[in-house]
Gaussian input, Z-matrix of N, CA and C with variables (Angstrom, degrees):
# hf/3-21g

backbone

0 1
 N
 C     1     B1
 C     2     B2     1     A1
 N     3     B3     2     A2     1     D1
 C     4     B4     3     A3     2     D2
 C     5     B5     4     A4     3     D3
 N     6     B6     5     A5     4     D4
 C     7     B7     6     A6     5     D5
 C     8     B8     7     A7     6     D6
 N     9     B9     8     A8     7     D7
 C    10    B10     9     A9     8     D8
 C    11    B11    10    A10     9     D9
 N    12    B12    11    A11    10    D10
 C    13    B13    12    A12    11    D11
 C    14    B14    13    A13    12    D12
 N    15    B15    14    A14    13    D13
 C    16    B16    15    A15    14    D14
 C    17    B17    16    A16    15    D15
 N    18    B18    17    A17    16    D16
 C    19    B19    18    A18    17    D17
 C    20    B20    19    A19    18    D18
 N    21    B21    20    A20    19    D19
 C    22    B22    21    A21    20    D20
 C    23    B23    22    A22    21    D21
 N    24    B24    23    A23    22    D22
 C    25    B25    24    A24    23    D23
 C    26    B26    25    A25    24    D24
 N    27    B27    26    A26    25    D25
 C    28    B28    27    A27    26    D26
 C    29    B29    28    A28    27    D27
 N    30    B30    29    A29    28    D28
 C    31    B31    30    A30    29    D29
 C    32    B32    31    A31    30    D30
 N    33    B33    32    A32    31    D31
 C    34    B34    33    A33    32    D32
 C    35    B35    34    A34    33    D33
 N    36    B36    35    A35    34    D34
 C    37    B37    36    A36    35    D35
 C    38    B38    37    A37    36    D36
 N    39    B39    38    A38    37    D37
 C    40    B40    39    A39    38    D38
 C    41    B41    40    A40    39    D39
 N    42    B42    41    A41    40    D40
 C    43    B43    42    A42    41    D41
 C    44    B44    43    A43    42    D42
 N    45    B45    44    A44    43    D43
 C    46    B46    45    A45    44    D44
 C    47    B47    46    A46    45    D45
 N    48    B48    47    A47    46    D46
 C    49    B49    48    A48    47    D47
 C    50    B50    49    A49    48    D48
 N    51    B51    50    A50    49    D49
 C    52    B52    51    A51    50    D50
 C    53    B53    52    A52    51    D51
 N    54    B54    53    A53    52    D52
 C    55    B55    54    A54    53    D53
 C    56    B56    55    A55    54    D54
 N    57    B57    56    A56    55    D55
 C    58    B58    57    A57    56    D56
 C    59    B59    58    A58    57    D57
 N    60    B60    59    A59    58    D58
 C    61    B61    60    A60    59    D59
 C    62    B62    61    A61    60    D60
 N    63    B63    62    A62    61    D61
 C    64    B64    63    A63    62    D62
 C    65    B65    64    A64    63    D63
 N    66    B66    65    A65    64    D64
 C    67    B67    66    A66    65    D65
 C    68    B68    67    A67    66    D66
 N    69    B69    68    A68    67    D67
 C    70    B70    69    A69    68    D68
 C    71    B71    70    A70    69    D69
 N    72    B72    71    A71    70    D70
 C    73    B73    72    A72    71    D71
 C    74    B74    73    A73    72    D72
 N    75    B75    74    A74    73    D73
 C    76    B76    75    A75    74    D74
 C    77    B77    76    A76    75    D75
 N    78    B78    77    A77    76    D76
 C    79    B79    78    A78    77    D77
 C    80    B80    79    A79    78    D78
 N    81    B81    80    A80    79    D79
 C    82    B82    81    A81    80    D80
 C    83    B83    82    A82    81    D81
 N    84    B84    83    A83    82    D82
 C    85    B85    84    A84    83    D83
 C    86    B86    85    A85    84    D84
 N    87    B87    86    A86    85    D85
 C    88    B88    87    A87    86    D86
 C    89    B89    88    A88    87    D87
 N    90    B90    89    A89    88    D88
 C    91    B91    90    A90    89    D89
 C    92    B92    91    A91    90    D90
 N    93    B93    92    A92    91    D91
 C    94    B94    93    A93    92    D92
 C    95    B95    94    A94    93    D93
 N    96    B96    95    A95    94    D94
 C    97    B97    96    A96    95    D95
 C    98    B98    97    A97    96    D96
 N    99    B99    98    A98    97    D97
 C   100   B100    99    A99    98    D98
 C   101   B101   100   A100    99    D99
 N   102   B102   101   A101   100   D100
 C   103   B103   102   A102   101   D101
 C   104   B104   103   A103   102   D102
 N   105   B105   104   A104   103   D103
 C   106   B106   105   A105   104   D104
 C   107   B107   106   A106   105   D105
 N   108   B108   107   A107   106   D106
 C   109   B109   108   A108   107   D107
 C   110   B110   109   A109   108   D108
 N   111   B111   110   A110   109   D109
 C   112   B112   111   A111   110   D110
 C   113   B113   112   A112   111   D111
 N   114   B114   113   A113   112   D112
 C   115   B115   114   A114   113   D113
 C   116   B116   115   A115   114   D114
 N   117   B117   116   A116   115   D115
 C   118   B118   117   A117   116   D116
 C   119   B119   118   A118   117   D117
 N   120   B120   119   A119   118   D118
 C   121   B121   120   A120   119   D119
 C   122   B122   121   A121   120   D120
 N   123   B123   122   A122   121   D121
 C   124   B124   123   A123   122   D122
 C   125   B125   124   A124   123   D123
 N   126   B126   125   A125   124   D124
 C   127   B127   126   A126   125   D125
 C   128   B128   127   A127   126   D126
 N   129   B129   128   A128   127   D127
 C   130   B130   129   A129   128   D128
 C   131   B131   130   A130   129   D129
 N   132   B132   131   A131   130   D130
 C   133   B133   132   A132   131   D131
 C   134   B134   133   A133   132   D132
 N   135   B135   134   A134   133   D133
 C   136   B136   135   A135   134   D134
 C   137   B137   136   A136   135   D135
 N   138   B138   137   A137   136   D136
 C   139   B139   138   A138   137   D137
 C   140   B140   139   A139   138   D138
 N   141   B141   140   A140   139   D139
 C   142   B142   141   A141   140   D140
 C   143   B143   142   A142   141   D141
 N   144   B144   143   A143   142   D142
 C   145   B145   144   A144   143   D143
 C   146   B146   145   A145   144   D144
 N   147   B147   146   A146   145   D145
 C   148   B148   147   A147   146   D146
 C   149   B149   148   A148   147   D147
 N   150   B150   149   A149   148   D148
 C   151   B151   150   A150   149   D149
 C   152   B152   151   A151   150   D150
 N   153   B153   152   A152   151   D151
 C   154   B154   153   A153   152   D152
 C   155   B155   154   A154   153   D153
 N   156   B156   155   A155   154   D154
 C   157   B157   156   A156   155   D155
 C   158   B158   157   A157   156   D156
 N   159   B159   158   A158   157   D157
 C   160   B160   159   A159   158   D158
 C   161   B161   160   A160   159   D159
 N   162   B162   161   A161   160   D160
 C   163   B163   162   A162   161   D161
 C   164   B164   163   A163   162   D162
 N   165   B165   164   A164   163   D163
 C   166   B166   165   A165   164   D164
 C   167   B167   166   A166   165   D165
 N   168   B168   167   A167   166   D166
 C   169   B169   168   A168   167   D167
 C   170   B170   169   A169   168   D168
 N   171   B171   170   A170   169   D169
 C   172   B172   171   A171   170   D170
 C   173   B173   172   A172   171   D171
 N   174   B174   173   A173   172   D172
 C   175   B175   174   A174   173   D173
 C   176   B176   175   A175   174   D174
 N   177   B177   176   A176   175   D175
 C   178   B178   177   A177   176   D176
 C   179   B179   178   A178   177   D177
 N   180   B180   179   A179   178   D178
 C   181   B181   180   A180   179   D179
 C   182   B182   181   A181   180   D180
 N   183   B183   182   A182   181   D181
 C   184   B184   183   A183   182   D182
 C   185   B185   184   A184   183   D183
 N   186   B186   185   A185   184   D184
 C   187   B187   186   A186   185   D185
 C   188   B188   187   A187   186   D186
 N   189   B189   188   A188   187   D187
 C   190   B190   189   A189   188   D188
 C   191   B191   190   A190   189   D189
 N   192   B192   191   A191   190   D190
 C   193   B193   192   A192   191   D191
 C   194   B194   193   A193   192   D192
 N   195   B195   194   A194   193   D193
 C   196   B196   195   A195   194   D194
 C   197   B197   196   A196   195   D195
 N   198   B198   197   A197   196   D196
 C   199   B199   198   A198   197   D197
 C   200   B200   199   A199   198   D198
 N   201   B201   200   A200   199   D199
 C   202   B202   201   A201   200   D200
 C   203   B203   202   A202   201   D201
 N   204   B204   203   A203   202   D202
 C   205   B205   204   A204   203   D203
 C   206   B206   205   A205   204   D204
 N   207   B207   206   A206   205   D205
 C   208   B208   207   A207   206   D206
 C   209   B209   208   A208   207   D207
 N   210   B210   209   A209   208   D208
 C   211   B211   210   A210   209   D209
 C   212   B212   211   A211   210   D210
 N   213   B213   212   A212   211   D211
 C   214   B214   213   A213   212   D212
 C   215   B215   214   A214   213   D213
 N   216   B216   215   A215   214   D214
 C   217   B217   216   A216   215   D215
 C   218   B218   217   A217   216   D216
 N   219   B219   218   A218   217   D217
 C   220   B220   219   A219   218   D218
 C   221   B221   220   A220   219   D219
 N   222   B222   221   A221   220   D220
 C   223   B223   222   A222   221   D221
 C   224   B224   223   A223   222   D222
 N   225   B225   224   A224   223   D223
 C   226   B226   225   A225   224   D224
 C   227   B227   226   A226   225   D225
 N   228   B228   227   A227   226   D226
 C   229   B229   228   A228   227   D227
 C   230   B230   229   A229   228   D228
 N   231   B231   230   A230   229   D229
 C   232   B232   231   A231   230   D230
 C   233   B233   232   A232   231   D231

   B1=1.4512
   B2=1.5276
   B3=1.3464
   B4=1.4812
   B5=1.5198
   B6=1.2964
   B7=1.4713
   B8=1.5364
   B9=1.3218
   B10=1.4484
   B11=1.5268
   B12=1.3577
   B13=1.4683
   B14=1.5132
   B15=1.3076
   B16=1.4863
   B17=1.5136
   B18=1.3136
   B19=1.4747
   B20=1.5376
   B21=1.3391
   B22=1.4608
   B23=1.5269
   B24=1.3369
   B25=1.4640
   B26=1.5034
   B27=1.3243
   B28=1.4509
   B29=1.5181
   B30=1.3244
   B31=1.4830
   B32=1.5019
   B33=1.3176
   B34=1.4779
   B35=1.5184
   B36=1.3555
   B37=1.4272
   B38=1.5373
   B39=1.3169
   B40=1.4865
   B41=1.5475
   B42=1.3166
   B43=1.4730
   B44=1.4978
   B45=1.3059
   B46=1.4542
   B47=1.5380
   B48=1.3256
   B49=1.4662
   B50=1.5258
   B51=1.3405
   B52=1.4419
   B53=1.5323
   B54=1.3144
   B55=1.4397
   B56=1.5390
   B57=1.3065
   B58=1.4522
   B59=1.5325
   B60=1.3106
   B61=1.4667
   B62=1.4968
   B63=1.3342
   B64=1.4401
   B65=1.5275
   B66=1.3127
   B67=1.4662
   B68=1.5204
   B69=1.2972
   B70=1.4519
   B71=1.5466
   B72=1.3217
   B73=1.4457
   B74=1.5015
   B75=1.3193
   B76=1.4687
   B77=1.4984
   B78=1.3114
   B79=1.4621
   B80=1.5063
   B81=1.3411
   B82=1.4660
   B83=1.5400
   B84=1.3396
   B85=1.4250
   B86=1.5472
   B87=1.3340
   B88=1.4217
   B89=1.5582
   B90=1.3278
   B91=1.4375
   B92=1.5331
   B93=1.3199
   B94=1.4491
   B95=1.4902
   B96=1.3533
   B97=1.4732
   B98=1.4994
   B99=1.3542
   B100=1.4634
   B101=1.5285
   B102=1.3149
   B103=1.4665
   B104=1.5302
   B105=1.3053
   B106=1.4877
   B107=1.4956
   B108=1.3193
   B109=1.4448
   B110=1.5045
   B111=1.3379
   B112=1.4471
   B113=1.5026
   B114=1.3116
   B115=1.4650
   B116=1.5129
   B117=1.3386
   B118=1.4689
   B119=1.5059
   B120=1.3373
   B121=1.4683
   B122=1.5363
   B123=1.2969
   B124=1.4535
   B125=1.5272
   B126=1.3175
   B127=1.4652
   B128=1.5126
   B129=1.3196
   B130=1.4655
   B131=1.5252
   B132=1.3269
   B133=1.4653
   B134=1.5512
   B135=1.3082
   B136=1.4624
   B137=1.5254
   B138=1.3270
   B139=1.4335
   B140=1.5157
   B141=1.3203
   B142=1.4594
   B143=1.5173
   B144=1.2744
   B145=1.4485
   B146=1.5490
   B147=1.3325
   B148=1.4504
   B149=1.5349
   B150=1.3397
   B151=1.4617
   B152=1.5273
   B153=1.3253
   B154=1.4366
   B155=1.5234
   B156=1.3537
   B157=1.4750
   B158=1.5168
   B159=1.3569
   B160=1.4426
   B161=1.5491
   B162=1.3147
   B163=1.4530
   B164=1.5335
   B165=1.2908
   B166=1.4699
   B167=1.5218
   B168=1.3471
   B169=1.4699
   B170=1.5292
   B171=1.3343
   B172=1.4655
   B173=1.5294
   B174=1.3213
   B175=1.4762
   B176=1.5273
   B177=1.3298
   B178=1.4565
   B179=1.5160
   B180=1.3219
   B181=1.4434
   B182=1.5489
   B183=1.3462
   B184=1.4616
   B185=1.5226
   B186=1.3162
   B187=1.4978
   B188=1.5394
   B189=1.3047
   B190=1.4500
   B191=1.5094
   B192=1.3342
   B193=1.4598
   B194=1.5316
   B195=1.2850
   B196=1.4786
   B197=1.5188
   B198=1.3454
   B199=1.4542
   B200=1.5396
   B201=1.3231
   B202=1.4579
   B203=1.5204
   B204=1.3007
   B205=1.4724
   B206=1.5322
   B207=1.3263
   B208=1.4393
   B209=1.5232
   B210=1.2887
   B211=1.4628
   B212=1.5447
   B213=1.3197
   B214=1.4798
   B215=1.5356
   B216=1.2925
   B217=1.4946
   B218=1.5296
   B219=1.3033
   B220=1.4785
   B221=1.5228
   B222=1.3398
   B223=1.4684
   B224=1.5134
   B225=1.3118
   B226=1.4555
   B227=1.5362
   B228=1.3028
   B229=1.4681
   B230=1.5345
   B231=1.3192
   B232=1.4812
   B233=1.4880
   A1=109.49
   A2=115.11
   A3=119.40
   A4=111.54
   A5=115.46
   A6=119.53
   A7=110.69
   A8=116.88
   A9=120.45
   A10=110.64
   A11=117.52
   A12=118.97
   A13=110.25
   A14=118.69
   A15=119.83
   A16=111.30
   A17=118.12
   A18=119.86
   A19=108.48
   A20=118.44
   A21=120.22
   A22=111.68
   A23=116.77
   A24=120.77
   A25=111.41
   A26=118.27
   A27=122.90
   A28=110.53
   A29=118.35
   A30=120.26
   A31=111.95
   A32=117.63
   A33=120.12
   A34=110.90
   A35=118.06
   A36=120.04
   A37=111.24
   A38=118.30
   A39=120.68
   A40=110.48
   A41=115.31
   A42=118.53
   A43=112.67
   A44=117.53
   A45=122.38
   A46=110.42
   A47=115.05
   A48=119.83
   A49=110.24
   A50=116.74
   A51=120.60
   A52=111.80
   A53=118.39
   A54=121.59
   A55=110.70
   A56=115.67
   A57=120.11
   A58=111.25
   A59=115.98
   A60=119.59
   A61=114.89
   A62=117.89
   A63=121.77
   A64=113.96
   A65=116.75
   A66=120.42
   A67=108.98
   A68=116.71
   A69=120.16
   A70=108.41
   A71=113.77
   A72=120.04
   A73=113.38
   A74=115.95
   A75=120.66
   A76=112.42
   A77=118.18
   A78=123.74
   A79=109.18
   A80=114.03
   A81=118.41
   A82=108.27
   A83=114.45
   A84=120.18
   A85=113.17
   A86=115.14
   A87=121.69
   A88=112.15
   A89=115.91
   A90=118.22
   A91=112.94
   A92=115.64
   A93=120.25
   A94=114.11
   A95=114.64
   A96=118.95
   A97=111.34
   A98=116.35
   A99=120.32
   A100=109.35
   A101=117.73
   A102=120.50
   A103=112.31
   A104=119.51
   A105=121.44
   A106=113.28
   A107=118.33
   A108=119.89
   A109=112.91
   A110=118.00
   A111=120.28
   A112=113.26
   A113=115.22
   A114=118.95
   A115=111.77
   A116=116.25
   A117=119.03
   A118=111.80
   A119=117.38
   A120=121.80
   A121=110.11
   A122=117.37
   A123=120.36
   A124=112.23
   A125=118.60
   A126=123.54
   A127=115.12
   A128=116.85
   A129=119.74
   A130=111.79
   A131=114.93
   A132=118.19
   A133=109.11
   A134=114.21
   A135=119.46
   A136=108.70
   A137=116.60
   A138=120.28
   A139=110.38
   A140=116.85
   A141=121.77
   A142=109.47
   A143=115.51
   A144=122.69
   A145=111.50
   A146=113.98
   A147=121.50
   A148=111.91
   A149=115.95
   A150=118.79
   A151=112.00
   A152=116.50
   A153=120.79
   A154=111.98
   A155=114.76
   A156=120.82
   A157=109.91
   A158=117.35
   A159=120.18
   A160=112.49
   A161=115.96
   A162=121.23
   A163=110.37
   A164=117.07
   A165=120.79
   A166=112.47
   A167=114.79
   A168=119.28
   A169=111.29
   A170=116.22
   A171=120.92
   A172=109.98
   A173=116.90
   A174=120.12
   A175=110.52
   A176=116.60
   A177=120.59
   A178=111.81
   A179=118.47
   A180=121.69
   A181=111.68
   A182=116.05
   A183=119.23
   A184=110.46
   A185=116.75
   A186=120.34
   A187=107.98
   A188=118.70
   A189=121.14
   A190=112.88
   A191=116.02
   A192=120.90
   A193=110.16
   A194=116.79
   A195=120.90
   A196=110.30
   A197=117.35
   A198=120.34
   A199=111.07
   A200=117.42
   A201=120.70
   A202=111.06
   A203=117.46
   A204=120.53
   A205=110.44
   A206=118.29
   A207=120.73
   A208=110.55
   A209=118.21
   A210=122.48
   A211=110.59
   A212=116.51
   A213=120.32
   A214=110.87
   A215=116.34
   A216=119.32
   A217=110.85
   A218=117.21
   A219=121.35
   A220=110.63
   A221=116.28
   A222=119.91
   A223=112.55
   A224=118.71
   A225=123.38
   A226=109.53
   A227=118.37
   A228=122.88
   A229=112.02
   A230=117.00
   A231=120.44
   A232=112.41
   D1=-48.15
   D2=-177.79
   D3=-63.26
   D4=-40.49
   D5=-179.33
   D6=-66.18
   D7=-40.08
   D8=179.59
   D9=-65.00
   D10=-39.83
   D11=178.43
   D12=-68.10
   D13=-36.10
   D14=177.84
   D15=-67.59
   D16=-36.86
   D17=177.23
   D18=-66.99
   D19=-42.74
   D20=176.33
   D21=-60.19
   D22=-39.26
   D23=179.11
   D24=-62.90
   D25=-42.28
   D26=177.05
   D27=-65.41
   D28=-41.00
   D29=177.02
   D30=-64.62
   D31=-41.15
   D32=177.83
   D33=-64.51
   D34=-39.31
   D35=-178.31
   D36=-70.13
   D37=-38.55
   D38=175.34
   D39=-65.76
   D40=-41.91
   D41=177.20
   D42=-62.97
   D43=-39.35
   D44=-179.84
   D45=-65.27
   D46=-44.51
   D47=178.39
   D48=-61.80
   D49=-45.12
   D50=-178.38
   D51=-63.75
   D52=-41.06
   D53=-177.29
   D54=-68.90
   D55=-38.40
   D56=178.12
   D57=-65.71
   D58=-40.48
   D59=177.25
   D60=-70.57
   D61=-23.97
   D62=177.26
   D63=-75.95
   D64=-22.52
   D65=-177.58
   D66=-74.13
   D67=144.44
   D68=178.39
   D69=-86.20
   D70=153.41
   D71=-178.12
   D72=-67.25
   D73=152.98
   D74=178.82
   D75=-73.30
   D76=-31.88
   D77=178.90
   D78=-148.36
   D79=153.29
   D80=-177.17
   D81=-127.14
   D82=137.18
   D83=173.35
   D84=72.81
   D85=-171.29
   D86=-177.31
   D87=-71.01
   D88=-38.23
   D89=179.38
   D90=-64.27
   D91=-33.57
   D92=174.67
   D93=-68.61
   D94=-32.08
   D95=179.66
   D96=-70.10
   D97=-31.56
   D98=-177.46
   D99=-81.03
   D100=-49.46
   D101=-173.93
   D102=-96.96
   D103=-10.44
   D104=-174.49
   D105=-65.59
   D106=-32.55
   D107=-178.67
   D108=-67.16
   D109=-37.03
   D110=177.95
   D111=-66.90
   D112=-39.93
   D113=177.56
   D114=-64.32
   D115=-40.84
   D116=179.39
   D117=-70.97
   D118=-34.69
   D119=-178.24
   D120=-66.60
   D121=-46.01
   D122=-174.14
   D123=-90.26
   D124=-4.01
   D125=172.67
   D126=65.07
   D127=45.41
   D128=177.76
   D129=-66.82
   D130=-37.19
   D131=-176.72
   D132=-108.46
   D133=115.30
   D134=177.30
   D135=-91.71
   D136=147.37
   D137=176.20
   D138=-73.16
   D139=133.58
   D140=178.09
   D141=-138.21
   D142=156.59
   D143=171.55
   D144=61.82
   D145=-124.68
   D146=-175.37
   D147=-63.99
   D148=-37.43
   D149=179.85
   D150=-63.27
   D151=-41.04
   D152=178.47
   D153=-65.64
   D154=-39.25
   D155=179.13
   D156=-65.17
   D157=-45.77
   D158=-179.93
   D159=-65.86
   D160=-33.56
   D161=177.49
   D162=-65.88
   D163=-45.93
   D164=178.79
   D165=-67.97
   D166=-38.20
   D167=177.78
   D168=-64.79
   D169=-36.28
   D170=178.17
   D171=-64.21
   D172=-43.45
   D173=178.38
   D174=-62.66
   D175=-45.72
   D176=-179.46
   D177=-62.93
   D178=-44.55
   D179=179.24
   D180=-66.41
   D181=-36.92
   D182=179.20
   D183=-65.36
   D184=-42.29
   D185=-179.95
   D186=-67.07
   D187=-42.29
   D188=177.51
   D189=-62.46
   D190=-41.37
   D191=178.46
   D192=-64.05
   D193=-43.40
   D194=-179.54
   D195=-62.72
   D196=-49.65
   D197=-179.30
   D198=-63.37
   D199=-43.17
   D200=179.77
   D201=-62.31
   D202=-40.00
   D203=-179.97
   D204=-65.07
   D205=-37.30
   D206=175.80
   D207=-66.32
   D208=-44.00
   D209=179.65
   D210=-63.36
   D211=-46.79
   D212=179.34
   D213=-61.80
   D214=-41.71
   D215=179.34
   D216=-64.63
   D217=-34.13
   D218=177.61
   D219=-65.22
   D220=-44.50
   D221=-178.14
   D222=-72.26
   D223=-32.30
   D224=-179.20
   D225=-69.45
   D226=-35.97
   D227=-177.81
   D228=-69.31
   D229=-24.12
   D230=-178.24
   D231=-72.64

């Protein structure tokens, strides 16, 4: 059981890293650093298609990783 949970934890962490790296940046370069905050604050660009899917997948993988890490730490302490 413990080994299976650890394998799942590694898979979730690799998946989370891959999904974060697949997402494109919110702003690029110095001009994006200056004006990027205003665009993000007022929400001119909504996530659609693949960006929305990757965003939701990131949240799901992060929650799964968090819960699995709590479960694995509980079993390791016993």
